[in-house]
C-alpha positions as CSV (number, residue, x, y, z in Angstrom):
1,M,5.8,-1.9,-24.0
2,N,7.6,1.3,-22.4
3,S,8.7,0.6,-19.0
4,G,10.0,4.4,-18.6
5,F,8.3,6.9,-16.2
6,N,5.1,8.2,-17.8
7,V,4.7,11.9,-16.7
8,R,1.4,12.1,-18.4
9,A,0.0,9.4,-16.4
10,L,1.3,10.8,-13.2
11,L,-0.5,14.3,-14.0
12,V,-3.6,12.4,-15.0
13,S,-3.6,10.6,-11.9
14,I,-3.3,13.7,-9.8
15,V,-6.2,15.5,-11.5
16,V,-8.4,12.5,-11.9
17,G,-7.7,11.2,-8.4
18,T,-8.2,14.7,-6.6
19,I,-11.6,15.3,-8.5
20,V,-12.9,11.6,-8.0
21,V,-12.0,11.3,-4.3
22,L,-13.2,14.6,-3.2
23,L,-16.4,14.2,-5.3
24,F,-17.1,10.7,-3.8
25,S,-16.4,12.0,-0.3
26,W,-18.6,15.1,-0.7
27,A,-21.4,13.2,-2.3
28,S,-21.6,10.3,0.3
29,G,-20.4,12.3,3.3
30,S,-23.3,14.9,2.9
31,Q,-25.7,12.1,3.0
32,F,-24.7,10.1,6.1
33,D,-24.1,11.0,9.8
34,K,-21.4,8.3,10.4
35,A,-18.1,8.0,8.8
36,L,-18.2,4.4,7.7
37,F,-19.8,4.6,4.4
38,P,-18.3,8.0,3.4
39,V,-14.8,6.6,4.2
40,L,-15.6,3.6,2.1
41,A,-16.8,5.8,-0.8
42,M,-13.6,7.8,-0.5
43,L,-11.4,4.5,-0.7
44,S,-13.5,3.6,-3.8
45,G,-12.3,6.8,-5.4
46,F,-8.8,6.0,-4.9
47,I,-9.5,2.4,-6.6
48,I,-11.2,4.0,-9.3
49,T,-8.3,6.4,-10.0
50,G,-5.9,3.6,-10.1
51,F,-8.1,1.6,-12.5
52,I,-8.8,4.5,-14.9
53,I,-5.0,5.2,-15.2
54,G,-4.1,1.4,-15.5
55,I,-6.7,0.9,-18.3
56,I,-6.1,4.2,-20.5
57,T,-2.5,4.6,-20.4
58,K,-0.2,2.7,-22.8
59,G,2.3,0.4,-21.3
60,V,2.5,-0.7,-17.7
61,T,2.0,2.1,-15.3
62,I,2.5,1.1,-11.7
63,I,4.7,3.8,-10.2
64,E,2.7,6.6,-11.8
65,P,-0.8,6.1,-10.2
66,G,1.1,5.1,-6.9
67,L,3.0,8.4,-6.8
68,G,0.0,10.3,-7.9
69,S,-2.1,8.8,-5.0
70,I,0.3,10.0,-2.4
71,I,-0.1,13.5,-3.8
72,V,-3.9,13.1,-4.0
73,A,-3.9,11.6,-0.3
74,S,-1.8,14.9,0.8
75,I,-4.3,17.1,-1.0
76,T,-7.3,15.3,0.6
77,Y,-5.7,15.3,4.0
78,F,-5.7,19.1,3.8
79,V,-8.8,19.9,1.9
80,L,-11.4,17.3,3.2
81,P,-11.4,18.3,6.8
82,S,-11.7,21.9,6.0
83,L,-14.9,21.3,4.1
84,Q,-16.5,20.0,7.4
85,I,-18.7,17.4,5.6
86,N,-21.1,16.0,8.2
87,G,-20.2,12.3,7.4
88,F,-16.7,12.9,8.4
89,N,-17.2,14.8,11.7
90,D,-16.5,11.8,13.8
91,I,-13.0,11.6,12.6
92,T,-11.2,14.3,14.6
93,Q,-7.6,12.9,15.0
94,D,-5.1,13.7,12.3
95,S,-3.6,10.3,12.9
96,D,-7.0,8.6,11.9
97,W,-6.9,10.6,8.6
98,I,-3.5,9.4,7.7
99,I,-4.3,5.8,8.4
100,I,-7.2,6.1,6.1
101,L,-5.4,7.8,3.4
102,M,-2.6,5.2,3.6
103,N,-5.0,2.6,2.9
104,G,-6.3,4.9,0.0
105,V,-2.8,4.6,-1.5
106,V,-2.7,0.9,-1.3
107,L,-6.1,0.6,-2.8
108,T,-4.9,2.7,-5.7
109,F,-2.2,0.1,-6.5
110,L,-4.9,-2.5,-6.5
111,G,-6.8,-0.4,-8.9
112,A,-3.9,0.1,-11.2
113,W,-3.3,-3.7,-11.1
114,L,-6.8,-4.2,-12.1
115,G,-6.8,-1.7,-15.0
116,E,-3.6,-3.3,-16.3
117,M,-5.2,-6.7,-16.2
118,F,-8.1,-5.4,-18.1
119,Q,-5.9,-3.7,-20.8
120,H,-3.2,-6.3,-21.2
121,G,-4.7,-9.5,-19.8
122,E,-2.5,-11.5,-17.8
123,I,1.1,-10.1,-17.9
124,Q,3.6,-12.9,-18.5
125,M,7.0,-11.7,-17.2
126,E,8.8,-14.2,-19.1
127,E,7.5,-13.1,-22.5
128,N,7.7,-9.4,-21.7
129,K,11.3,-8.6,-20.5
130,S,10.6,-4.8,-20.7
131,I,8.1,-5.2,-17.9
132,S,10.0,-5.0,-14.8
133,F,7.3,-5.3,-12.1
134,N,5.7,-8.4,-10.8
135,W,2.4,-8.0,-9.1
136,S,1.9,-11.4,-8.2
137,W,4.9,-11.3,-6.0
138,V,3.7,-8.0,-4.3
139,F,0.5,-9.8,-3.3
140,A,2.3,-12.8,-2.3
141,G,4.7,-10.9,-0.1
142,T,2.0,-8.9,1.6
143,V,0.0,-12.1,2.5
144,F,3.1,-13.8,3.8
145,G,4.2,-10.8,5.7
146,F,0.8,-10.2,7.4
147,L,0.7,-14.0,8.4
148,V,4.2,-14.0,9.7
149,S,3.8,-10.7,11.6
150,I,0.5,-12.1,13.3
151,I,1.9,-15.3,14.4
152,I,4.9,-13.6,16.0
153,A,2.5,-10.9,17.5
154,V,0.5,-13.8,19.0
155,I,3.6,-15.4,20.6
156,V,4.7,-12.0,21.9
157,N,1.1,-11.5,23.2
158,L,1.3,-14.5,25.1
159,I,4.6,-13.8,26.6
160,V,4.3,-9.9,27.6
161,G,0.5,-9.4,27.2
162,D,-1.5,-6.8,25.3
163,E,1.4,-4.2,25.4
164,P,1.2,-2.2,21.9
165,F,4.9,-1.2,21.8
166,Y,6.0,-4.9,21.9
167,F,4.0,-5.4,18.7
168,I,6.5,-3.2,16.7
169,I,9.0,-6.1,16.8
170,P,7.0,-9.0,15.2
171,F,5.9,-6.5,12.5
172,F,9.4,-5.5,11.5
173,V,10.7,-9.2,12.0
174,G,7.8,-10.3,9.7
175,L,8.7,-7.7,7.0
176,F,12.2,-8.6,7.0
177,F,11.3,-12.3,6.3
178,T,8.9,-11.1,3.8
179,G,11.6,-9.5,1.9
180,I,13.8,-12.5,2.0
181,M,11.2,-14.8,0.8
182,V,10.1,-12.6,-2.1
183,G,13.8,-12.1,-3.1
184,L,14.8,-15.8,-2.7
185,K,11.8,-17.4,-4.2
186,S,10.8,-14.9,-7.2
187,P,12.5,-15.1,-10.5
188,G,14.6,-12.2,-11.6
189,I,15.2,-9.1,-9.3
190,T,12.2,-8.2,-7.2
191,I,13.4,-5.7,-4.5
192,K,10.9,-3.2,-5.4
193,E,8.2,-5.8,-5.1
194,A,9.5,-6.6,-1.6
195,G,9.5,-3.0,-0.6
196,L,6.0,-2.4,-1.9
197,S,4.7,-5.4,-0.1
198,G,6.3,-4.1,3.1
199,F,4.4,-0.8,2.5
200,I,1.2,-2.6,2.0
201,T,1.7,-4.9,4.9
202,I,2.7,-2.2,7.4
203,T,-0.5,-0.2,6.3
204,I,-2.8,-3.2,7.0
205,L,-1.1,-3.9,10.4
206,T,-1.2,-0.2,11.4
207,S,-5.0,-0.2,10.6
208,V,-5.5,-3.4,12.7
209,V,-3.5,-1.9,15.6
210,R,-5.4,1.3,15.6
211,L,-8.8,-0.6,15.5
212,T,-7.9,-3.1,18.2
213,L,-5.3,-1.8,20.5
214,V,-5.0,1.8,20.9
215,T,-7.2,4.8,20.5
216,E,-4.7,7.0,18.9
217,I,-1.4,6.7,16.9
218,E,0.9,9.9,16.6
219,F,1.7,10.9,13.1
220,E,5.3,10.6,13.7
221,Y,5.2,7.0,14.5
222,I,2.9,6.3,11.5
223,F,5.3,8.0,9.0
224,L,8.2,6.3,10.6
225,G,6.8,2.9,10.7
226,L,6.1,3.4,6.7
227,V,9.7,4.3,6.1
228,L,11.1,1.8,8.2
229,G,8.7,-0.9,6.9
230,Y,9.7,-0.2,3.4
231,I,13.4,-0.2,4.0
232,V,13.2,-3.3,6.2
233,A,11.3,-5.1,3.5
234,M,13.9,-3.9,0.7
235,L,16.6,-5.1,2.9
236,G,15.1,-8.4,3.4
237,G,14.7,-8.6,-0.5
238,I,18.4,-7.7,-1.1
239,V,19.5,-10.4,1.3
240,G,17.0,-12.9,-0.4
241,E,18.5,-11.9,-4.0
242,K,22.0,-12.6,-2.7
243,M,20.8,-16.1,-1.3
244,Q,19.1,-16.8,-4.7
245,S,22.5,-15.8,-6.5
246,R,24.5,-18.1,-4.2
247,K,22.1,-20.9,-4.7
248,E,22.2,-20.6,-8.5
249,K,26.0,-20.5,-8.5
250,T,26.3,-23.6,-6.5
251,A,23.6,-25.4,-8.4
């Protein structure tokens, strides 16, 4: 299997994703007065896009649909609100659009993984050395990072109360430990997996904070959180890999 970057898969993901996401958004948004179902339909479009790319392209294509989904999300951000579709009228804040589309990017990765599973079956990393990405550790890191962040957040909440600013600390501490555990426990070099798990985790946590603690999150904070979350998780992955190397040398 070719593990190089597939430009064709990227272009197809952009074209297919833009059509499917906007079509699903229009078809559902024109039928409903509230945003819940139209948003779910739009997110389903991202999943379908990832799935289509994963199942029709040769080799393992993970980065391509992910990068394509970011471009599709950018197009959707500018196009969809301008269409003034009835079902999306309740979404008036730019930050809410950003959070929704962040989840769309995450779900595209999930769709791509599902498509790869349908095409290749369970991917065995030990048998296929050309495959340099391990989804199982992405999901494991995401679950671990979410749980650690919530546990620390609960402790912080007991100490300082419901102050949203202080929830930044447990989130990034959790992401760093997530990277360490992914790098330390997983076979091979899994720094990319640690970084992606950080992106997914910070997306989930941002959504939770927006729904439960605050009425609005500025775009700058969302963007900064994504970048820092990815970097912090990757740094943790580097630390974990070094700890694993030292452990193997002393064994």
